[in-house]
N, C-alpha and C positions, 0 to 999 in steps of 0.2 A: 504493500500500500504506500509506504514511504517512498519507494522507488518511483512509483507512478506520479506522485506529487512533485518530486524533484524534477522529473522529466518534463512535466507540464510547465513548471516555473521556468525551466531552462528555455523552452520553446518561446514562452511569452517574452522573456528578456531578449532573446535573439531577434524576435520579430520587431520589438520596439527599437532595438539598435539599428536594424536594417532600415526601418522607416525613416529614422533620423538621418541616416546617411543619404538616402534617396532624395530627401527634401532639400539637402544642402548642395546636391550636384546640379550645376547649370544645365538647363534643358537644351537639347540640340535644336538649332533653327537654321532655316535656309533663307538667304537674303538675295533678292533679285534686283540688280542695279541697271538702270537704263544707260545707254551710251551717250547719245546726243544731249547736250545741255545739262547733263548730270556728271559725267566724267570729263567731257571735252566741251569747249566753248564754241558751239556751232553758230549761235546767233551773231556774236560780235565779229567773228572771223568772216562770216558770210557777208555782213554789211561792208566790211573793209574791202573784201575782194570784189564785191559788186560795184562799189564806188570807184575802184581802180579801173575796172573793165568798162564801166559805163558812167564816166564822170559827169556827163551832161543830163543824165536821166533822173527822173524823180526817184527819191528814196524815202523809206520810212525809218525815222530814228528809233533806236531801241526802246526809248521811253513811250513810243506810240505803237509798239507791237501789240497785236491782239490775236489770240487764238494760236493753236499749235501749228497750223499750216502757214508758213511764211509765203509760199507760192499763192495761196488763196487770197491772202490780204493784198499782195501786189496785183494780182489779177483783178481784184475789185476796183483798183485804180484804173487799170487798162489790161486787156488780155496780153498785150505785147510785153508789159512789164513782168507779168507772171512767168512768161516763157524765158525772159532774160534772167530773172533771179534764179530760176531752176537750172539754167545753163551753167551757172556758176557752181552750185553745189554738186552738179553731176559731172563736172570736169575732172580729168585725171589729176591726181595729186591734192585735191582739195581736202578730202577726208583725212588722208595720212598726215597732213600738215596742220591739222587743227590743234590749237593750244589746249593744254590741260586746264581745267577749272582749278583754281588754287587749292592745294591740299587734297584733291580728290583721290589720286592714286595712292598716296601715302595712307590716307584714311581707309580706303577700301582694302588695301593689302593688310593693314593692321587688323581690320575687322575680320578678314578671312583667317587670320592667325589666332584669333581668340578661340579658346577651347569650346568645341561644340558648334561653332559658327561656320557655315559653308556659303560662300558668296559666288554668285554667277552674274555675268554681264549678259544683257540681252539687247537686241536691236532689230529693227526692221531692215529690209533690203531696199536700198534706193537704186532705181534703174538709172543707168545701165549697171546691172549687177556685177559685171566683171571688174568694175572699179570699186563698187560698194563693199562687196565681200572681202576682196583682197586687201583693200586699204584699211578697213576696220580691224582686220586681223593684224596688219602691220602696225597700226597704232597701238593696239593692246600689247603686242610683243615688245615694242620699243619702250612704252611707258611703264608696263607692269611686269614684263618678263615672259619667257617662253611657256612657263607652266600655266599661265592664264589662257593660253590658246585652247586648252581643254575645258575652259569654263565660260565659253561664249555660246550663246543660244541665239539663233536668228529666227525671228517670228514677227508677224504683223499683229498678232493677237496675244498679248501677254495674259489674258484671262485663262488661257489654256495651260499656263505654267503653274507648277506646284511649288509653293513656298509659303513662308510665314510673313515676310515683309517684302514689299515692292516699292522701290524708290524711283520715281518718275516725275518729270516736269509737267506732265499733263495733269490737269485738275480732275478731269473725268475720263475714265477708261471704260469703253464699251467693247464687248466682244461676244463670242459664242456663249460663254458661261456668265450668267447673270450674278452668280455668287461665287467668285473665285476664292481660292483658299487663303490668299494673302491679305494683309492689311496694307492699304495704300498710303505711302508717305509721299507728300508732294515736295519736290525739290524746287526752290525758288529760282525763277528765270525771268527775263525781261517781260515775257508775254503773260505771266501769271501773278506778278508781284502785287497788282492792285485787285486781284480776285479773291473772294472769300473761299476758303477750302472747307468750310463747314466744320464737321466733327473730325475731319482727317488731321493727321499730324503734318506740320510743315517743317521741313529742314532747310534752314536759310543758307547754310554753307557747310564746307567740310573742315574749316579751320578752328572753330571754337569748341570742338569736342562734343557737341550736342548729339551726334550720332550714337555715342556710347550710351547715353540715357535711353535712347530709342531701342537699342539692343537689349538693355537691362529690362525694360518694360515688356518687350516682346517675349522674353524668357519667362517673366513672371506671369504673363497672361496665358501661357500654354496650359 
């Protein structure tokens, strides 16, 4: 009888100890990070390149940018301008030479090295695809290293991606899945800075360390 009591107590103590350890271990999370306007400064570089190529044409200052599609906003001024702005970002060498958003690569690499955190980069494919695919891979390899080439996902619909957090400059993301697995974090860019993000979390930059708090919260919420 005494043997059974001791065995029962041992199991109870062991279970309590196990639960305590499990609660203190950080949860594994997957973070999905957009390429344009989150890692690299697409908007500012595009405006500079456009003005160099078409110095006499109408342009839209960054503080007047609205909406995710720069081509659509220029086309609203005139169809010809829409074609001209798209000719700039579709030209060879444009994507591979985009400047890094300050602190982006250091922060994303540090994030991926946190225990239990797995970061992937995702992006759509800009036509002509032979430039888009190649140059985005070149950019990632140059700025983050060759190991990150295995962590790039190309898709036009991020709702299909499985993750816990998604960091994107779009305020609204619509796709096949109406209820994706991830929580949407809005990264501040010229076209969304004056738009309310509602209940979503906004990440203003990569340099002040705010992303670390977002990771901590995501782990807590799992």
